[in-house]
C-alpha atoms as one frame of an Amber mdcrd trajectory, in Angstrom:
protein
 -32.663  92.142 -56.209 -34.540  92.700 -59.484 -37.287  90.357 -60.654 -38.406
  89.836 -64.237 -41.458  87.737 -65.011 -42.383  86.222 -68.381 -45.521  84.083
 -68.297 -44.868  81.358 -65.755 -41.140  82.049 -65.417 -39.619  84.298 -62.789
 -36.028  85.473 -63.298 -34.235  86.842 -60.236 -31.023  88.828 -60.489 -28.881
  89.733 -57.481 -26.026  92.211 -56.877 -25.597  93.608 -60.371 -22.175  94.941
 -61.292 -20.658  95.669 -64.710 -19.003  92.666 -66.313 -17.753  91.720 -69.713
 -19.859  88.628 -69.564 -23.655  89.005 -69.792 -25.887  86.016 -70.017 -28.708
  84.956 -72.242 -30.974  82.004 -71.618 -31.438  79.609 -74.477 -33.379  76.329
 -74.173 -32.934  76.276 -70.416 -29.150  76.788 -70.547 -27.273  79.872 -69.396
 -24.844  80.869 -72.150 -22.161  83.566 -71.947 -22.272  86.462 -74.405 -19.950
  89.416 -74.878 -22.185  92.077 -73.416 -22.364  93.837 -70.086 -25.227  93.630
 -67.658 -26.584  97.049 -68.590 -26.937  95.809 -72.154 -28.883  92.839 -70.862
 -31.213  95.119 -68.965 -31.767  97.413 -71.945 -32.720  94.509 -74.168 -34.982
  92.801 -71.657 -37.753  92.267 -74.196 -35.618  89.884 -76.258 -33.999  88.407
 -73.169 -37.348  87.567 -71.645 -38.908  86.546 -74.921 -37.459  83.000 -74.747
 -39.992  80.428 -73.613 -37.853  77.286 -73.735 -36.902  77.113 -70.066 -36.541
  73.597 -68.672 -39.205  73.448 -65.981 -37.593  70.301 -64.594 -34.835  72.506
 -63.227 -36.645  74.913 -60.892 -33.507  76.654 -59.701 -30.358  77.319 -61.643
 -27.420  79.583 -60.981 -24.026  80.203 -62.448 -21.218  82.029 -60.671 -19.232
  84.448 -62.755 -16.064  86.451 -62.325 -18.009  89.369 -60.878 -20.478  89.337
 -58.043 -23.783  88.870 -59.744 -25.967  85.836 -59.924 -28.984  85.214 -62.123
 -31.387  82.386 -61.507 -34.767  81.467 -62.878 -37.597  79.817 -61.000 -40.554
  78.152 -62.657 -43.884  79.280 -61.204 -47.408  78.381 -62.203 -48.813  80.575
 -64.981 -51.813  82.618 -63.964 -54.574  83.463 -66.354 -56.642  86.591 -65.980
 -59.660  87.475 -68.041 -60.321  91.175 -68.537 -63.820  92.329 -67.796 -65.757
  93.230 -70.918 -68.859  95.407 -71.057 -71.859  94.701 -73.288 -71.343  97.951
 -75.204 -70.548  97.572 -78.892 -67.756  99.633 -80.353 -68.689 102.395 -82.793
 -68.112 100.528 -86.071 -67.078 103.758 -87.761 -63.973 103.959 -85.567 -62.752
 100.749 -87.158 -62.877 102.409 -90.588 -60.172 104.891 -89.638 -56.839 104.083
 -91.221 -53.784 103.782 -88.976 -53.267 106.678 -86.568 -54.101 110.318 -87.073
 -51.328 111.791 -89.249 -49.602 114.113 -86.794 -49.416 111.722 -83.804 -47.929
 109.156 -86.215 -45.272 111.653 -87.254 -44.573 112.390 -83.587 -44.203 108.654
 -82.942 -41.668 108.284 -85.766 -39.807 111.363 -84.571 -39.534 109.882 -81.067
 -38.296 106.577 -82.462 -35.682 108.428 -84.509 -34.484 110.330 -81.448 -34.068
 107.067 -79.557 -32.049 105.698 -82.456 -29.906 108.836 -82.717 -29.832 110.322
 -79.189 -27.013 112.721 -80.083 -28.691 114.102 -83.221 -30.025 117.643 -83.312
 -33.492 116.926 -84.665 -35.307 119.822 -86.344 -39.078 119.656 -86.577 -40.651
 121.276 -89.641 -43.516 118.827 -89.742 -46.550 119.661 -87.635 -47.834 123.206
 -88.032 -47.053 124.295 -84.495 -45.862 127.841 -83.882 -42.509 128.497 -82.226
 -42.025 132.261 -81.788 -42.976 133.902 -78.467 -46.476 135.353 -78.273 -46.313
 139.162 -78.536 -46.284 140.868 -75.152 -49.322 142.996 -75.920 -51.321 139.766
 -76.103 -49.857 138.054 -73.045 -50.246 141.296 -71.060 -53.955 141.304 -71.874
 -54.249 137.743 -70.623 -52.185 138.455 -67.517 -54.366 141.409 -66.634 -57.458
 139.224 -66.943 -55.859 136.438 -64.914 -54.980 138.820 -62.066 -58.459 140.332
 -62.158 -59.929 136.870 -61.569 -58.347 136.911 -58.105 -60.422 139.944 -57.086
 -64.083 140.238 -56.193 -64.597 142.945 -58.764 -62.802 141.137 -61.582 -63.918
 137.563 -61.053 -66.094 135.924 -63.678 -67.230 132.324 -64.067 -68.994 130.819
 -67.037 -69.639 133.251 -69.822 -71.934 132.988 -72.807 -71.281 129.797 -74.795
 -71.121 131.898 -77.976 -68.271 133.983 -76.557 -67.924 137.351 -74.896 -69.991
 140.026 -76.591 -67.055 142.425 -76.867 -64.838 139.830 -78.575 -67.567 138.744
 -81.001 -68.103 142.369 -81.952 -64.360 142.917 -82.426 -64.052 139.860 -84.691
 -67.025 140.982 -86.778 -65.721 144.528 -87.211 -62.064 143.554 -87.791 -62.452
 140.688 -90.241 -65.912 141.265 -91.716 -66.299 145.028 -91.339 -67.970 145.720
 -94.694 -69.278 142.223 -95.403 -72.505 142.403 -93.365 -71.382 139.716 -90.921
 -72.638 140.781 -87.518 -71.669 140.080 -83.931 -74.608 137.658 -83.596 -73.218
 135.578 -86.504 -69.928 134.936 -84.655 -69.397 131.942 -82.351 -66.141 132.062
 -80.352 -64.620 128.636 -79.694 -61.535 126.733 -78.627 -60.328 126.505 -82.223
 -61.236 125.792 -85.830 -60.485 122.072 -85.530 -62.984 121.694 -82.694 -65.619
 123.593 -84.646 -65.128 121.335 -87.673 -66.154 118.387 -85.508 -69.064 120.305
 -83.988 -70.325 121.127 -87.471 -70.118 117.454 -88.411 -72.164 116.560 -85.345
 -74.738 119.157 -86.374 -74.964 117.853 -89.952 -75.422 114.271 -88.757 -74.665
 110.966 -90.432 -77.039 111.188 -93.396 -75.272 113.920 -95.363 -72.814 113.494
 -98.214 -69.609 115.464 -98.361 -66.890 116.657-100.718 -63.368 117.587 -99.746
 -60.287 118.960-101.438 -57.632 116.386-102.146 -55.106 116.770-100.599 -56.626
 118.380 -97.508 -56.420 118.699 -93.749 -57.116 115.175 -92.353 -59.698 116.319
 -89.782 -62.352 116.901 -92.460 -62.312 113.297 -93.610 -61.640 111.625 -90.260
 -64.489 113.421 -88.491 -66.764 112.478 -91.388 -65.754 108.832 -90.994 -66.425
 108.855 -87.242 -69.885 110.373 -87.778 -70.782 107.596 -90.213 -71.060 109.759
 -93.315 -68.708 107.560 -95.347 -68.426 104.067 -96.708 -65.542 101.699 -96.087
 -61.961 102.574 -96.892 -61.094 101.367-100.384 -57.474 100.229-100.253 -57.026
 100.044-104.021 -57.583 103.802-104.389 -56.854 104.769-100.755 -60.146 106.630
-100.430 -63.372 106.267 -98.482 -66.600 105.421-100.210 -69.316 108.083-100.261
 -66.853 110.988-100.195 -66.366 113.169-103.250 -62.651 113.879-103.542 -61.929
 117.110-105.425 -58.417 116.678-106.775 -56.181 119.745-106.523 -52.757 119.542
-108.170 -50.272 121.675-110.124 -51.995 120.753-113.387 -55.296 122.403-112.371
 -53.755 125.223-110.338 -54.723 123.490-107.095 -58.383 124.227-107.771 -60.787
 121.376-108.646 -62.473 120.962-112.001 -65.999 121.520-110.697 -67.525 120.144
-113.903 -66.368 116.681-112.802 -67.474 116.999-109.146 -70.707 115.294-108.143
 -73.308 117.043-106.046 -72.901 116.664-102.249 -74.616 118.209 -99.235 -71.450
 119.583 -97.631 -68.272 120.904 -99.270 -65.110 121.429 -97.202 -62.702 123.947
 -98.684 -59.576 125.523 -97.168 -57.846 128.643 -98.525 -54.976 129.270 -98.166
 -54.844 125.516 -98.356 -53.274 123.200 -95.851 -51.128 121.425 -97.084 -50.462
 122.868-100.564 -50.195 126.501 -99.446 -52.284 127.653-102.423 -54.743 130.539
-102.031 -57.795 130.434-104.300 -58.391 133.465-106.496 -61.516 135.620-106.430
 -62.655 134.140-109.749 -62.164 130.579-108.463 -64.097 131.237-105.258 -66.880
 132.906-107.230 -67.212 129.671-109.231 -67.168 127.637-106.005 -69.949 129.697
-104.410 -72.047 129.422-107.561 -71.413 125.670-107.654 -72.671 125.359-104.068
 -75.701 127.486-104.858 -76.570 125.491-108.001 -76.345 122.228-106.050 -78.071
 123.440-102.889 -74.932 122.587-100.887 -73.418 124.111 -97.744 -69.800 125.244
 -98.071 -67.627 124.987 -94.945 -64.767 127.392 -95.618 -61.601 127.160 -93.512
 -59.721 130.503 -93.421 -57.267 129.660 -90.630 -54.322 130.987 -92.711 -55.973
 134.026 -94.286 -53.631 136.465 -92.559 -50.730 135.022 -94.596 -52.202 136.160
 -97.912 -49.886 138.604 -99.676 -51.743 139.150-102.954 -55.348 140.130-103.736
 -56.813 136.677-103.043 -59.934 136.880-100.827 -59.297 136.520 -97.111 -62.904
 135.558 -96.389 -65.439 133.597 -98.392 -67.948 136.331 -97.562 -66.110 138.655
 -99.926 -67.827 136.678-102.675 -71.361 137.869-103.523 -74.001 135.365-102.450
 -71.688 133.461-100.098 -73.774 134.239 -97.010 -76.565 132.086 -98.474 -74.367
 128.982 -98.806 -71.277 129.279 -96.572 -69.984 128.884 -93.042 -66.488 130.146
 -92.199 -64.207 128.691 -89.520 -61.046 130.464 -88.425 -58.535 130.708 -85.605
 -56.105 132.973 -83.765 -53.576 130.118 -83.498 -51.578 130.867 -86.648 -52.284
 134.633 -86.637 -50.937 135.365 -83.168 -48.647 132.343 -83.077 -50.635 131.098
 -80.112 -51.464 127.450 -80.793 -51.468 126.621 -77.097 -54.187 129.154 -76.272
 -56.867 127.364 -78.335 -59.032 130.237 -79.506 -60.973 130.483 -82.739 -64.370
 131.306 -84.160 -67.013 130.253 -86.646 -69.198 132.654 -88.607 -72.670 131.347
 -89.499 -74.724 133.973 -91.379 -78.405 134.203 -90.572 -79.077 134.038 -94.332
 -77.925 130.390 -94.461 -81.007 128.129 -94.382 -81.782 124.424 -94.528 -84.064
 123.014 -97.221 -87.098 123.622 -94.963 -86.125 127.260 -94.341 -84.822 126.698
 -90.792 -81.730 128.843 -89.988 -78.516 126.828 -89.740 -77.210 129.277 -87.119
 -79.951 128.259 -84.689 -78.889 124.622 -84.882 -75.231 125.519 -84.471 -76.120
 127.632 -81.453 -77.825 124.595 -79.941 -74.824 122.380 -80.687 -72.478 124.912
 -79.081 -74.659 125.252 -75.991 -74.942 121.471 -75.662 -71.353 120.381 -76.305
 -69.271 123.370 -75.200 -69.159 125.550 -72.118 -67.180 128.570 -73.236 -63.702
 129.466 -74.428 -61.409 130.308 -71.529 -62.010 133.870 -70.369 -58.232 134.343
 -70.239 -57.876 133.202 -73.874 -60.710 135.521 -74.867 -58.903 138.398 -73.188
 -55.928 137.470 -75.376 -58.225 137.534 -78.414 -59.363 141.045 -77.558 -55.735
 142.126 -77.201 -55.006 140.610 -80.627 -57.637 142.832 -82.207 -56.382 146.070
 -80.661 -54.309 148.287 -83.004 -51.139 147.238 -81.183 -52.186 143.586 -81.267
 -52.883 143.606 -84.998 -49.485 145.152 -85.650 -47.802 142.536 -83.451 -49.624
 139.683 -85.207 -48.489 140.938 -88.615 -44.895 140.908 -87.344 -45.233 137.305
 -86.152 -46.787 136.281 -89.469 -43.970 138.119 -91.245 -41.333 135.989 -89.485
 -42.961 132.776 -90.648 -43.466 134.108 -94.180 -39.737 134.913 -94.381 -39.009
 131.367 -93.187 -41.247 130.008 -95.948 -39.357 132.056 -98.516 -36.017 130.685
 -97.270 -37.313 127.106 -97.564 -38.741 127.769-101.039 -35.445 129.195-102.258
 -33.504 126.232-100.872 -35.577 123.612-102.694 -35.858 125.704-105.861 -32.066
 126.030-105.996 -31.873 122.238-105.870 -34.103 121.921-108.927 -37.314 120.845
-107.220 -40.788 122.027-108.241 -41.988 124.040-105.253 -45.483 125.341-104.474
 -47.129 127.298-101.668 -45.085 129.453 -99.317 -46.185 132.799-100.742 -49.633
 132.955 -99.106 -49.194 130.313 -96.419 -46.648 129.025 -93.891 -46.331 125.738
 -95.813 -44.062 124.777 -98.694 -45.232 121.902-100.936 -42.286 120.155-102.600
 -42.654 117.651-105.440 -40.657 114.396-105.551 -42.052 112.827-108.728 -42.230
 109.055-108.819 -41.405 108.663-105.140 -43.505 107.645-102.170 -44.113 110.499
 -99.735 -43.399 108.293 -96.733 -40.152 107.100 -98.349 -39.056 110.709 -98.875
 -40.093 111.576 -95.321 -38.029 108.647 -94.001 -34.991 109.503 -96.136 -34.980
 113.125 -95.027 -35.411 112.171 -91.378 -32.734 109.460 -91.521 -30.139 111.486
 -93.409 -30.754 115.052 -92.213 -32.581 114.603 -88.882 -35.290 116.986 -90.128
 -38.972 116.155 -89.621 -41.303 117.026 -92.517 -44.814 115.823 -93.374 -45.530
 113.213 -96.067 -48.011 114.545 -98.623 -49.926 111.278 -98.825 -51.005 111.855
 -95.221 -53.371 114.478 -96.648 -54.858 112.108 -99.223 -53.623 109.992-102.154
 -53.289 113.043-104.410 -50.563 114.241-102.054 -48.316 111.260-102.710 -45.039
 112.301-104.272 -44.998 115.535-102.241 -43.795 116.565 -98.815 -45.002 119.525
 -96.787 -42.340 121.593 -95.057 -43.605 123.882 -92.320 -42.211 127.382 -91.894
 -43.043 127.316 -88.191 -39.575 127.304 -86.692 -36.926 129.605 -85.292 -34.881
 131.324 -87.990 -31.675 129.566 -86.995 -33.217 126.094 -87.173 -34.838 126.863
 -90.539 -31.480 127.968 -91.943 -29.807 124.850 -90.527 -32.527 122.614 -92.004
 -32.061 124.191 -95.429 -28.311 123.653 -95.155 -28.942 119.966 -94.504 -31.409
 119.739 -97.421 -28.759 121.166 -99.722 -26.153 118.706 -98.478 -28.533 115.793
 -99.081 -29.794 116.749-102.522 -26.864 118.682-104.015
């Protein structure tokens, strides 16, 4: 026996067997319909949604050709009141619009797979790596993991700032001649986490500027901390944020002469989502702009290893940057190890608040208060990454994704689209002029079963674009491009 309950109505079904005749209940009457019982079960929400049962008939049954009987019994409705605390909700949470971009894409992907269970869905949306982690890196982690099972090799909590050896290796590998020292490096569980920690450190009374389009975490964390005004639906922007528009017309670099002064500037290069890498001359102007305005620049270099030309890989290559900039980065897209959650933030000792207090000291306090330590196994993987063999292996992994990006760029270019990015980043930014990004996303998903990312999810300036990720196996990337060509030929 199976029991369904809807409000005060209990529906009992006995001895289910397949039949041509399924039943639906309408205004208290059992009516035959040409469906089988499994169909009835699968659509239980609509079946049970009817509320017009005749309570004067407490028991009803109807024999059918096959041996199943369905009857409904009226029972008293019970009301329950959920317990509520006296704690007010953070009003800033209510400012956030819809869901965070990537979980929303995952939700739509899941819905599509339910609709088309036989379809071979290809995901080129979220920037999640797909190739196996190089063995030199996993071997380093395995060795550490096995050592933890011995008295000699066991270690518990380490320094919140990260293991000394790893901090030194990061400083020498990525900032060797830039005067960034081991003590300036804070190892973490990833750049995204550090972005939020920095926002906590800055507090709610700062103003901020952000590239548009840009990685959603910059804006959303700012909203949660209370740095912004309300969301303005007419322009699809938050009040009290300075949006620095980056588009093909300005070379994906903002016209700084039109940007108002803010306390904090978030800037990502190579950019997610546009894939553009800022030039040395552009970054020199940005550093000078921050210096002239007394601002702090938070520079996200999570994709620096994808740079193929002479664009700077670190903001600290720019003279004077240590006095105005913080750099966040990650091993996730370098080693193709998104699941390991390992990154770092560089905070130079030269960076000072308006009262002369070192920013690094406050960040150290934030790290020690909100974070224990990156996993010692992940840190062992980080050390393996920075060995000569590890660096070579990471370049090979990056090379696979760069080749994928080139394949995607060529596919859309051959179809006549304006295509950006790809050269210095694992993202291809494709223009669909006059069209809504979400409409394009939906069309591609519906007609090709390929998941992309709508550009408007990165800000209103991204509308009319989609981002196609190069993180995928070569075969699936080739198949996706084949489907794109069939759709848009």
